[in-house]
Structures are given as structure tokens and as C-alpha cells.
ROZARO-898657 format. One line per 3 residues: number of its first residue (from 0); for each residue x, y, z of C-alpha. Coordinates in nm, 4 decimals. Each point is the difference from the previous one (the first is absolute). Layout:
residues N
NUM	X/Y/Z | ...
//
This chain:
residues 443
0	-4.7876/4.2688/-10.7193 | 0.0508/-0.0092/0.3784 | 0.2431/0.2415/0.1578
3	0.3072/-0.1788/0.1451 | 0.0352/0.0277/0.3758 | 0.3321/0.0393/0.1782
6	-0.0045/-0.0687/0.3752 | 0.2839/0.1269/0.2214 | 0.0446/-0.1495/0.3472
9	0.1627/0.2441/0.2400 | 0.0697/0.3751/-0.0059 | 0.3528/0.0200/0.1322
12	0.2788/0.1493/-0.2081 | -0.0328/-0.2634/-0.2727 | -0.3798/-0.0185/-0.0097
15	-0.0540/0.3735/0.0156 | 0.2379/0.0762/-0.2860 | -0.1404/-0.2878/-0.2027
18	-0.3500/0.1447/0.0409 | 0.1179/0.3497/-0.0809 | 0.1738/-0.1207/-0.3141
21	-0.2968/-0.2042/-0.1132 | -0.2445/0.2877/0.0367 | 0.2176/0.1911/-0.2473
24	0.0804/-0.2809/-0.2432 | -0.2939/-0.2427/0.0109 | -0.2799/0.2275/-0.1192
27	-0.1918/-0.2947/-0.1429 | 0.0054/-0.2134/0.3159 | -0.1706/0.0000/0.3391
30	0.2554/0.0421/0.2788 | -0.0902/-0.1309/0.3456 | 0.2169/0.0468/0.3094
33	-0.0697/-0.2156/0.3087 | 0.1504/0.1373/0.3217 | -0.0987/-0.0014/0.3711
36	0.0316/0.3807/0.0247 | -0.0890/0.2943/-0.2217 | 0.3517/0.1422/0.0083
39	0.3534/-0.0696/-0.1165 | 0.2391/0.0056/0.2949 | 0.3394/0.1609/-0.0570
42	0.1866/-0.2282/0.2405 | 0.3448/0.1706/-0.0132 | -0.1381/0.2926/0.2034
45	-0.1732/-0.2185/0.2591 | 0.2732/0.0565/0.2634 | -0.0718/0.3738/-0.0179
48	-0.3650/-0.0692/0.0809 | 0.1047/-0.2016/0.3051 | 0.2268/0.2865/0.1070
51	-0.2734/0.2609/-0.0358 | 0.1774/0.1830/-0.2838 | -0.2724/-0.0748/-0.2546
54	-0.3722/-0.0469/0.0414 | -0.1267/-0.3431/-0.1168 | -0.2056/0.1379/-0.2883
57	0.3104/0.1524/-0.1566 | 0.1262/-0.3416/-0.1093 | -0.3429/-0.1481/-0.0790
60	-0.0762/0.0851/-0.3628 | -0.3672/-0.0302/-0.0985 | -0.0550/-0.2719/-0.2622
63	-0.3336/0.1374/-0.1289 | 0.1611/0.3417/-0.0414 | 0.3143/-0.1188/-0.1790
66	-0.1602/-0.2841/-0.1967 | -0.3324/0.1377/-0.1273 | -0.0178/-0.2470/-0.2908
69	0.0631/-0.3043/0.2181 | -0.2784/-0.1848/0.1823 | 0.0978/-0.0392/0.3641
72	-0.1247/-0.3063/0.1875 | 0.0529/0.0265/0.3758 | 0.0823/-0.3481/0.1179
75	0.2566/-0.2665/0.0764 | 0.0467/-0.2726/-0.2596 | -0.0887/-0.3373/0.1501
78	0.0381/-0.2326/-0.2990 | 0.1208/0.0093/-0.3584 | -0.0949/-0.2586/-0.2607
81	0.2874/0.0498/-0.2428 | -0.1255/-0.2424/-0.2660 | -0.3626/0.1070/0.0414
84	0.0905/0.3689/-0.0316 | -0.1876/0.0923/0.3182 | 0.0914/0.1867/0.3173
87	-0.1919/0.0045/0.3296 | 0.0224/0.2586/0.2766 | -0.1469/0.0970/0.3362
90	-0.0997/0.3619/0.0667 | 0.0910/0.1867/0.3229 | -0.3535/-0.0756/0.1263
93	0.0124/-0.3713/-0.0839 | -0.1904/-0.0133/-0.3274 | 0.1426/-0.2332/-0.2621
96	0.0386/0.0740/-0.3685 | 0.1341/-0.1632/-0.3149 | 0.1193/0.1321/-0.3326
99	0.1283/-0.1484/-0.3253 | 0.3102/0.1366/-0.1686 | 0.1787/-0.0143/-0.3320
102	0.3332/0.1081/0.1456 | 0.1097/-0.0156/0.3621 | 0.2742/0.2068/0.1622
105	0.1203/-0.1371/0.3329 | 0.1539/0.2796/0.2072 | -0.0997/-0.1165/0.3477
108	0.3232/0.1249/0.1559 | 0.1439/-0.1316/0.3242 | -0.0698/-0.0432/0.3717
111	0.2074/-0.0017/0.3174 | 0.2541/-0.2812/0.0082 | -0.0272/-0.2040/0.3173
114	0.2416/-0.2524/0.1455 | -0.0873/-0.2787/0.2454 | 0.1455/0.1855/0.2970
117	-0.1978/-0.0393/0.3242 | -0.1953/0.3094/0.0977 | 0.0517/0.2030/-0.3173
120	-0.3531/-0.0491/-0.1338 | -0.1498/0.0929/0.3364 | 0.2153/0.2915/0.1108
123	0.1581/0.1587/-0.3093 | -0.1703/0.2273/-0.2472 | 0.0928/0.0578/-0.3606
126	0.0311/0.3055/-0.2153 | -0.1692/-0.0401/-0.3376 | -0.3151/0.2123/0.0016
129	-0.1656/0.3138/0.1317 | -0.1556/-0.1763/0.2988 | 0.3385/-0.1260/0.1170
132	0.1583/0.3438/-0.0443 | -0.2766/0.1720/0.1966 | 0.0148/-0.2639/0.2705
135	0.3768/0.0379/0.0303 | -0.0299/0.3771/0.0400 | -0.2569/-0.0445/0.2773
138	0.1990/-0.2836/0.1572 | 0.3227/0.2000/0.0213 | -0.1862/0.2947/0.1482
141	-0.1847/-0.2188/0.2488 | 0.3123/-0.1797/0.1205 | 0.1810/0.3249/0.0786
144	-0.3036/0.1564/0.1657 | -0.0464/-0.3110/0.2171 | 0.3710/0.0027/0.0783
147	-0.0324/0.3594/0.1184 | -0.2800/-0.1068/0.2382 | 0.1725/-0.2882/0.1772
150	0.2408/0.0156/0.2928 | 0.1316/-0.3511/-0.0743 | 0.3416/0.0418/-0.1695
153	-0.0128/-0.3520/-0.1477 | -0.3359/0.0603/-0.1660 | 0.1102/0.3422/-0.1188
156	0.3128/-0.1451/-0.1604 | -0.2039/-0.2690/-0.1794 | -0.2551/0.2481/-0.1322
159	0.2815/0.2215/-0.1284 | 0.1651/-0.2838/-0.1949 | -0.0971/-0.0634/-0.3620
162	0.1293/-0.2917/-0.2066 | -0.0142/-0.0118/-0.3805 | 0.0825/-0.3329/-0.1633
165	0.1173/0.0153/-0.3608 | 0.2506/0.2558/-0.1311 | -0.1143/0.0241/-0.3593
168	-0.1707/0.3068/-0.1452 | -0.3021/-0.0085/0.2295 | 0.1712/-0.0897/0.3257
171	0.2777/0.2555/-0.0446 | -0.2427/0.2809/-0.0835 | -0.2384/-0.0958/0.2842
174	0.2862/0.0064/0.2518 | 0.1280/0.3315/-0.1373 | -0.3374/0.1747/-0.0024
177	-0.1132/-0.1645/0.3236 | 0.3049/0.1164/0.1937 | -0.0551/0.3615/-0.1075
180	-0.3715/-0.0291/0.0815 | 0.0591/-0.1226/0.3566 | 0.2743/0.2620/0.0508
183	-0.2542/0.2730/-0.0856 | -0.2611/-0.1583/0.2261 | 0.2355/-0.0253/0.2988
186	0.0448/0.3773/-0.0134 | -0.3753/0.0297/0.0659 | 0.0197/-0.2278/0.3064
189	0.1978/0.1589/0.2885 | 0.0011/-0.3277/0.1947 | 0.2129/-0.1615/-0.2713
192	0.2567/0.2752/-0.0453 | 0.2723/-0.2129/0.1619 | -0.1284/-0.3353/-0.1243
195	0.1933/-0.1956/-0.2615 | -0.2169/-0.0976/-0.2981 | 0.1486/-0.3042/-0.1733
198	-0.0448/-0.0895/-0.3664 | 0.1448/-0.3333/-0.1105 | 0.0251/-0.1055/-0.3650
201	0.0835/-0.3692/-0.0439 | 0.0746/-0.2129/-0.3045 | 0.1749/-0.3297/-0.0723
204	0.1957/0.1664/-0.2796 | 0.3493/0.1361/0.0585 | -0.1023/0.3560/-0.0941
207	-0.3017/0.2263/-0.0344 | -0.1790/0.0093/-0.3359 | 0.1675/-0.3245/-0.1120
210	-0.1509/0.0226/-0.3489 | 0.1575/0.3389/-0.0701 | 0.3543/0.1259/-0.0432
213	0.2392/-0.0121/0.2968 | 0.0347/0.3784/-0.0206 | -0.3755/0.0536/0.0518
216	0.0045/-0.2533/0.2841 | 0.2863/0.1840/0.1671 | -0.1784/0.3356/-0.0357
219	-0.3193/-0.1345/0.1561 | 0.1853/-0.1662/0.2868 | 0.2042/0.3127/0.0703
222	-0.3123/0.2191/0.0174 | -0.1929/-0.2417/0.2212 | 0.2856/-0.0650/0.2424
225	0.0625/0.3737/0.0334 | -0.3621/0.0382/0.1137 | 0.0432/-0.2770/0.2544
228	-0.1723/-0.2829/-0.1858 | 0.1541/-0.3325/0.1029 | 0.0771/-0.2129/-0.3057
231	0.0022/-0.3756/0.0651 | 0.1518/-0.1784/-0.2996 | 0.0228/-0.3777/-0.0415
234	-0.2876/-0.0630/0.2382 | -0.3771/0.0005/0.0176 | -0.2830/-0.0974/0.2340
237	0.0042/-0.3468/0.1574 | -0.3211/0.0323/0.2007 | -0.2511/0.2804/0.0579
240	-0.2291/0.0625/0.2948 | -0.2403/0.2789/0.1048 | 0.2603/0.1816/0.2105
243	0.3342/-0.1506/-0.1014 | 0.1782/-0.1613/-0.2919 | 0.3102/-0.2118/-0.0337
246	0.2530/0.0530/-0.2774 | 0.1838/-0.2799/-0.1789 | 0.3108/0.1170/0.1863
249	-0.1728/-0.0903/0.3263 | -0.0522/0.3605/0.1117 | -0.3395/0.0741/0.1512
252	-0.1571/0.3386/-0.0658 | -0.2930/0.1361/0.1988 | -0.2325/0.1742/-0.2450
255	-0.3650/0.0430/-0.0893 | 0.0782/0.0860/-0.3641 | 0.1073/-0.2525/-0.2642
258	-0.0260/0.1357/-0.3549 | 0.0295/-0.2708/-0.2656 | 0.1645/0.1121/-0.3253
261	0.1766/-0.3224/-0.0970 | -0.1303/0.0029/-0.3549 | -0.2909/-0.0990/-0.2179
264	-0.1250/-0.3014/-0.1896 | -0.2467/-0.0261/-0.2898 | -0.3700/0.0213/0.0810
267	-0.1435/-0.3415/0.1059 | -0.2260/0.0193/-0.3067 | 0.3012/-0.1170/-0.2038
270	0.0174/-0.3311/0.1845 | -0.3675/-0.0693/-0.0685 | 0.0457/0.0231/-0.3786
273	0.2024/-0.3230/-0.0243 | 0.2237/0.1547/-0.2641 | 0.3794/-0.0339/-0.0258
276	0.1850/0.2312/0.2393 | 0.3561/0.1141/0.0664 | 0.0703/0.0968/0.3624
279	-0.3768/0.0177/0.0509 | -0.0527/0.2353/-0.2951 | -0.1820/-0.0905/-0.3213
282	0.2280/-0.1067/-0.2826 | -0.0439/0.2282/-0.2989 | 0.1684/0.0509/-0.3346
285	0.2002/0.3161/-0.0666 | -0.3209/0.1420/-0.1508 | -0.1722/-0.0417/0.3428
288	-0.2285/-0.2740/-0.1342 | -0.0510/-0.2807/0.2541 | 0.1629/-0.3180/-0.1250
291	-0.2515/-0.2235/-0.1766 | -0.2819/0.2568/0.0221 | 0.0067/0.2442/-0.2918
294	-0.3021/0.1918/0.1309 | 0.1469/0.0628/0.3475 | 0.2648/0.2599/0.0877
297	0.1764/0.0560/0.3318 | 0.2160/0.2853/0.1256 | 0.1374/0.1550/0.3149
300	0.0817/-0.1866/0.3211 | -0.2090/-0.3052/-0.0890 | 0.1882/-0.0661/-0.3270
303	0.3437/-0.1547/-0.0513 | 0.0974/0.2155/-0.2955 | 0.3268/-0.1026/-0.1714
306	0.2591/0.2746/0.0363 | 0.1630/0.0206/-0.3429 | 0.2592/0.2429/0.1385
309	0.1162/-0.2770/0.2360 | -0.0449/-0.3344/-0.1834 | -0.1242/-0.2806/0.2218
312	-0.1559/0.2261/0.2625 | -0.3426/0.1552/0.0534 | -0.0848/0.3634/0.0648
315	-0.0142/0.1227/0.3571 | -0.3180/0.0696/0.1924 | 0.0310/0.3779/-0.0287
318	-0.2389/0.2813/-0.0900 | 0.2331/0.0997/-0.2813 | -0.0427/-0.3347/-0.1755
321	-0.3714/-0.0297/0.0823 | -0.0837/0.3387/-0.1493 | 0.1830/-0.0689/-0.3242
324	-0.1361/-0.3525/-0.0282 | -0.3522/0.1354/0.0435 | 0.0534/0.2437/-0.2847
327	0.1361/-0.2759/-0.2260 | -0.2888/-0.2325/0.0882 | -0.2445/0.2629/-0.1262
330	0.1840/0.0161/-0.3318 | 0.0277/-0.3784/-0.0332 | -0.3636/-0.0665/0.0901
333	-0.1087/0.2339/-0.2783 | 0.2446/-0.1666/-0.2390 | -0.1392/-0.3404/0.1010
336	-0.3568/0.1105/-0.0716 | 0.1064/0.1389/-0.3383 | 0.2091/-0.3015/-0.0978
339	0.3253/0.1972/0.0035 | 0.3469/-0.0934/0.1292 | 0.0668/0.0405/0.3704
342	0.2961/0.1944/0.1402 | 0.2381/-0.1558/0.2572 | 0.0640/0.1734/0.3317
345	0.3410/0.1587/0.0373 | 0.0930/0.2597/0.2556 | 0.3295/0.1175/0.1469
348	-0.0250/0.1307/0.3551 | 0.0073/0.3783/0.0082 | 0.1340/0.0048/0.3531
351	-0.1415/-0.0282/0.3500 | -0.1188/0.2425/0.2662 | -0.0245/-0.0414/0.3761
354	-0.1556/0.2769/0.2096 | 0.1642/0.0193/0.3434 | -0.2224/0.2724/0.1408
357	0.0769/0.3623/0.0761 | 0.2471/0.1356/-0.2551 | 0.1656/-0.3373/-0.0525
360	-0.0272/-0.2572/-0.2796 | 0.2152/-0.2358/-0.2037 | -0.0353/-0.0204/-0.3768
363	0.1819/-0.1021/-0.3155 | -0.2004/0.1420/-0.2930 | 0.1509/-0.1255/-0.3263
366	0.2710/-0.1580/0.2181 | 0.1161/0.3391/0.1358 | 0.0436/-0.0435/0.3787
369	-0.1626/0.2711/0.2105 | -0.0619/0.0547/0.3697 | -0.1277/0.2710/0.2298
372	-0.2027/0.2915/-0.1314 | 0.0800/-0.0715/-0.3654 | -0.1334/-0.3542/0.0323
375	-0.3034/0.1297/0.1914 | -0.0814/0.2467/-0.2790 | 0.0254/-0.2708/-0.2656
378	-0.2056/-0.2423/0.2100 | -0.2884/0.2378/0.0576 | 0.0090/0.1200/-0.3584
381	-0.0238/-0.3571/-0.1231 | -0.2916/-0.0790/0.2298 | -0.1906/0.3085/-0.1118
384	0.0472/-0.0965/-0.3643 | -0.0963/-0.3635/0.0623 | -0.3038/0.0762/0.2157
387	-0.3020/-0.0230/-0.2369 | -0.1986/0.2652/0.1877 | -0.0100/0.2272/0.3064
390	0.3376/0.1505/-0.0881 | -0.0839/0.3551/0.1051 | -0.1411/-0.1142/0.3341
393	0.2970/-0.2265/0.0622 | 0.2472/0.2773/-0.0787 | -0.1961/0.2364/0.2253
396	0.0169/-0.2466/0.2908 | 0.3752/-0.0256/-0.0395 | 0.0401/0.3776/-0.0082
399	-0.2245/0.0599/0.3021 | 0.1615/-0.2749/0.2087 | 0.3453/0.1367/-0.0782
402	-0.1040/0.3236/0.1732 | -0.2344/-0.1401/0.2635 | 0.0699/-0.3624/0.1025
405	-0.3254/-0.1955/0.0501 | -0.1410/-0.0650/0.3450 | -0.0909/-0.3584/0.0841
408	-0.3391/-0.1073/0.1335 | -0.1683/-0.3384/0.0073 | -0.2912/-0.0280/-0.2435
411	-0.1064/-0.3499/0.1047 | -0.1250/-0.0870/-0.3476 | 0.1698/-0.3400/-0.0197
414	0.0248/-0.2573/0.2779 | 0.2611/-0.2716/0.0421 | -0.2237/-0.2840/-0.1213
417	-0.0370/0.1688/-0.3398 | 0.3726/0.0002/-0.0700 | 0.1109/-0.3240/0.1642
420	0.2157/-0.2072/-0.2307 | -0.1956/-0.2802/-0.1580 | 0.0686/-0.3644/0.0750
423	0.1058/-0.1206/-0.3418 | 0.0655/-0.3570/-0.1009 | 0.3674/0.0553/0.0761
426	-0.0894/0.0349/0.3677 | -0.2111/-0.3165/0.0018 | 0.2936/-0.2236/-0.0851
429	0.1865/-0.2023/0.2584 | 0.2393/0.2357/0.1785 | 0.3442/-0.0011/-0.1568
432	0.3361/0.0097/0.1660 | 0.1594/0.3392/0.0478 | 0.2541/-0.0784/-0.2747
435	-0.2810/-0.0798/-0.2439 | -0.1845/0.3214/0.0863 | 0.3122/0.2109/-0.0400
438	0.0778/-0.1605/-0.3366 | -0.3584/0.0609/-0.1206 | -0.0004/0.3630/0.1150
441	0.3290/0.0628/-0.1765 | -0.1380/-0.1494/-0.3198
//
């Protein structure tokens, strides 16, 4: 008899934990993981890479090392024939490959969410991967070093102004870590000792971290404002240019730095499948089986998983849900192969953590509100436990940087063209009115 083959698309939180579970449970099956890189990226610590606190390899966990029983295929999936049980991919060097499957796990994750706002695709850069984090670190360093060189006060002011759009998890942490990073760098540049360095965090919502509790929002806002971060609530970007942007309030801001953290949307691969979706995510049963396709499972950001703890809603696009859905997918795939009953997904949030840099954080583990050093301790402890590898090295970096803050230098490994926001189909539509754009961004 042939050995059943399970193919997993994507090695984010959901895909990685699905693969790890399957290598333990599916001893009689061939497990194949298709992913563009040979590592799992621990995205929650990405802002610390951009701020120079952690080295990039600390949050890149080797897939061959952690998944020795899983066959890794380096490539990007280009087409999936759901009914024909076949997946096609393109390798990093352009070679094409195909593979049949008995069970398919779709865990393609998400990409930067773009809005049809003039100039954003050309002049903003996102924050979703290692390349973007490394580029941002170089970019911040370069802008301050160039500001220190010029005698033009207008140019200096623009180069020392940084605008982050989106005050969710990512945007809030990027602004918090970025402000501390530039403050350290200014101390190395005597020409900027008296120069104001502006950080602006903007969002259409009426508070920071709109998806979390008001208490956590208030803690984050208090910490950021105390450091001098300007919080623009109820407004966003109207138009972006290479040296200036205009806010929806009409204010014009001279800047060379627009960091786009508005949110994410499911990977475009979902649209190509022509399967039922909910808010762009694949519709699945509570068992994570794609509706109408018993041999296909979906989990993580690309799946609209019913939230049984909140009837009528779907689970959020968070690492917490993705990790647990990946683990359940592994169990249900094995049950499907063995003809056993599948288990529905049910998970109550264990709380949320927001790292605000330095000794500051906001957290509510098990709904217990924390701030300051206590929240920071819980936050770092949680990340160390959740990180699948490199824990000792990560802890060592934190300890060393607490005693000796890192020095910033430009590495020049990533250029602007490599991290420019893609022109998605959203941007190809006929330009909308400002009211339409604001309504879409809020949604």
C-alpha cells in the first residue's frame, strides 16, 4: 500500500506547529512542508531586530533542525488543484515542481494590507519579515547620519521625523522600539544633540491597540507620550510623497520615513483557490476542514475559523490562535487518515502582551492587568517559552544589551527596492473618495 502524503503550505505559526505535530503523530505518513525559506520566523520579536536588540538569526528557527522527519521543499506555491490533489510551486531559483497529496494543510498566512492611498505603495515600507526589519534598522540609522551631515534645517527636520501608520500590535511596538533606538543613536551623533527627533504614530481608531482592553491602550499611550511620541488618533495618511505626506486632517508632514503597519490580509493564494471565503479568509468548519473539501484543512491567518467562544464570529489573526490551530490540524489530519472523529477548535484567549521597549510593557495574562517591569518580565518570559529554538542566545542578547546598549551601524544588506510595498489588486482599482478609503481602512 502507498504511504499517504500530507502537504503543508506555509511555515508560519500555524504551518510550523502543524508540521511539528504531524511529525510526532503521523508516523505512517509522508509529511511535506512547502515554504519560501528554511526557517520559521518568530514575528513578535521582529521589532527588537529592527531596534538592534536582537540579531536576526535569533528569531529565525531552522526548519531542518526542528523538523527532521518532515521533507522541506523550498519554494512558493503557484497553483493548487484542489480536486486533482496536486500542488505546484516555484523554487527560489525559478525551477518548477509538482506534487500530489492525500491531505492538504493550507497555512499560507498573511501579507501587508494595502489601501488605495496615493503614494503609499511607492514610498512606504512594511514590517512583516526579516528583510523589512533589517532595512528599517539601516534606514533609521542612515536618516540620522545624513541629518547630522546637512546644514539645511528643513532637510534635517524631515530626516529626523518618522511616521508609523497603524496603532495595532506591530505599529505600537515599532514606534516604541524605534523611538528608543533613535534616542540611543542621537547620543552617538554630536551634531544632533540639540535636534528634535519626532516619532508620530497615527491610526483612524480612537485609541491605541483598539483590539485590546482600554486599560492596555491607556498604558501604551501613557508610555509613548512620556517618551515624546506624538499619537495621532482618528486620522491617517491622505497622500504620500518622497519627502512629505499629508494627513487626513490636512496637516502636511515633511519626512523621509513612512512605516506601514496598518494590518494584514490573507495571502493572495487564497483568492486563486476559488473557494468560499469570509473577509478574505477560507471558510472552514470548526474542525478546520475547508467547507466542501474533506481532504483540505486550513488554519492561521488564511482561515476563517468559527470562534465557538463568541458565537457568530471568527477567530482573530493572532499568533496565539494560529499556533493552537496548527496543533489541532495535526491531530485532525491524523484522525482523518485513520477514519476517526475530528475535534472542533475551541480556545479562550490567555491574555495579550505588548512590548514597549526598555523596561516597559503592557500585559494582561489570564486577565490580570500588568504594566511596567512586571509586564516586561511576563512578556519576555512568554516569548522565551513560545520561541521554538534559540532561547539561550535570545536570552543572552537581552542580558548583554541591558548592560551594554547596542551601537548602530548600517549593514547595507537590503535596499529599498527589496522592501517596497507591492502593488496589489486593491491599488489597481479606480481611486476611491476619501470617505470610502477611511471606511475601508476602519473595517
